C-alpha positions, 0 to 999 in steps of 0.5 A, a space after each residue: 471582649 473576654 480576655 480569655 479569648 486567644 484565637 481568631 477562630 473564637 470570633 464571629 461577625 455579623 453578615 448582611 441580612 442578620 446572619 452571624 459568620 463564625 471565624 471557625 469556618 476559616 480555620 486552616 486558611 490564610 486570612 486578610 482582614 480589611 476595614 473598607 469604605 466605598 467613598 475613600 481615596 483607597 477604595 480602588 484597592 478593592 480591585 487589588 484585594 479581589 485579584 489577591 482573592 482570585 489568585 490564592 483562594 483555591 490554595 486556602 486564602 480568604 479576603 474578608 471585608 469589613 465596611 466601616 463609616 468611622 473615617 470621614 463618613 466614607 461608608 454611608 450606604 446600607 449593607 445591601 448598597 455596599 455589597 452591590 457597589 463592590 460587586 458592580 464596580 470591582 467585581 468583588 466576590 470575597 465576603 463583605 460583612 455587615 458595616 461595623 466599627 473598628 475603634 471605640 466602645 462599639 468596636 467589633 471585638 474581632 478588631 480589638 483582638 487584631 489591634 492588640 495582636 498587631 498594634 501598629 507603629 505607635 502601638 507600644 505607646 497605646 496608639 494602636 487604634 486604626 487610623 483610616 480605611 483599608 488597614 489590613 491584617 494578615 492571619 496565618 493558617 494557625 490563626 496568628 495575626 502576623 502582620 498589619 499594613 497601613 491603608 497606603 500599602 497596595 494589596 499587590 505588595 502583600 503577595 509574597 507574604 501571602 505566598 509564604 504563609 500559604 507554603 507553611 503547613 
């Protein structure tokens, strides 16, 4: 990633089918960015993520799902299979991007930015890597990464923080 890149809106990410989604389209919205997997113990969180999306979307909130197969090979399907699974089993209507990597040399640059912005519990010691599926990053309307949540944090636990960010100008 270019070190002069300073804001979330400068990034883009691949969408299923080959299109590229620019984060500029999310300017002014509160974002919850999540690395996901379909065969994980945390997979039922899709339901909670969808509930947050439906509750707050009209007020300027967006959930963005990023399937990742780096943790226990728990996202083996194609982009089309992943999308169909999410819709069929959890009624997901928020955007699900193309399967990506969140750590290592082939990581999506967006995730390098997120991890540097909110390194996590041991981040000050260089241990900012994402440890598992369903790590969540909350982004303000101004594009600041304001919080990072562990995979075990249920989506409903984020409601107050999302409401607070939505109340900001």
